[in-house]
C-alpha angles and dihedrals in degrees: 000000000000090000090046094056092043088054093050092046091049091050091051091048092050088047091053092048091050094048091050091052089051093050091049088050089049091054091048091051093049091049091049092049092049091047093051097046100032094053093051097046102035119128110050116139099216109042152022119273118273108269101028094094093051094042097055095040092050091047091057092042096054104033097043094113094053101065099179096044087044091059094043090049092050093053093044092052093047092050087045090054090051091049092051093049091047090052091048094052103027101037106022097037097234117157116281094206092128095049101099138116085282088066089083091064091069089081094065087040091057092040090057089055093046093048092049090054091049094046092055096044093052093050105037135040133195090218120112128024097311097083091126093055091047091052091048093049092047091052090052091050094049092049093052093042093049093044090053093048092051095048095043096046092049095043092053090043088056095047103039110022094076090221096112108044092134098042126091121231092241091056095045089050092053090050096052095040092084090059097054101080095045095050096045089043093053089051092051090048095051093047091046089055092047094050092043090055091047093050091049090049091049093047091050088048093053091047090051093047095046114029121207095264093053093046091059095043096259108136098169117140 
């Protein structure tokens, strides 16, 4: 019995170690995706760079059950975003149009996406037979979170950047409206790809763990 409990405890410790390694790898992957896409699309006056919405939402979604690591990962990615932007403007000579006092409002913008992902992950699970419902709910949450992030970041840029002192709010809104659908759609696309990859990996893992004969109750050698 003692050996049995030791074996079980060892199994759980190994599982925690593997999960921790997977989470660290996930953070590295998110940082890499943000670095690749943010650098190439930095410098627009009306919206966040392409992958930022998806990166912060997915971080919250996949790290929701590891509170301490989730907080650390969020700060790492925020700092990473700042370093990428600094490199683009100070080193590469890309326009610093977006670097204004309003730039600091990117932190609550990203936090809203992260919290939305965490909120969904802690309340809903794709396990069971309700995968379609989980995907639909996730899509609705991504749309709502991305819409809020877009509106909040652009509103704060209008009020605090100092770039539009002579422009009315109505005119500004009409200018940025054309960017709403593209940026929310890009976030949905990135997240759909990430979830599809995750589900494919999970399916392959289940098939390897439970071969066809075992899944149907056939345990013949």
